[in-house]
N, C-alpha and C positions, 0 to 999 in steps of 0.2 A: 366780077370783083369790083368793089367800090373804090373810089379815089382815096379815101382815108386808109383803106387796107394797103393800097400800093405805097402810100406815104409811110405807113408803119413798117413795111418791109424794107424800104430804102433806109430808114433810120436804123433798123436792126442790123442791116448789113454793113453799116459804117464802123470804122475802127473806134474802139472805146477811148474816151479821153480820160486824163488823170483827174484827181480830185481838185487840184489847184486850178486847172483849166476850166473845170465845171464851175467852180466858185467864181472865177473871174468872169466867165460867160454869164452866170446868173446875175452878178452885180451890174454888168454892162447892159444886159437886155432889160432888166427890171428897174434900172436907175436907183439902186439901193446903195448909193455912195456912202451913206452913214455906216455901213458895215465894215468899211476898210479900217478905221481905227480899232474896232473890236477885234478884227482878225489879226492885225499887227500886235495888239496887246496880248492876245492868246499865244501867238507864235513866240514872242519874247518871253512870256511866262513859262511856256513849255521848254524853251531852250535853257532857261535858268534852272529849271527842275532837272533836266537831263545833265547839265554840266555840274550840278550840285553833287552828283554821285561820282564824279571823276576827280582827278588830281587838281583840277582848276577850282575846286570848292573853296579853298582858303582865299583865293583872289576874289571870288564872287562875294563872299561874306564881308570883305572889307568895303565893298561898295555900299553896303547898308549899315 
C-alpha cells in the first residue's frame, strides 16, 4: 500500500468536523482573510430573514 493510501485512510477515520470549523480551517490555511466580512454579512442577513418571520419582525422593520 502506498503512503498516500495510508494518509487517506487516516483522514477518513477521523471524526467529521462541522461546517463552521471547516470554514474557519479553510480561511486559516489558505489565508483568505477577505472572506470573513462576507461570511459575517451573510450570517447577519440570514438572521434578519429568519427573525422576520417571528414576533420580532416589527422591531426589525423599525431599524430600516
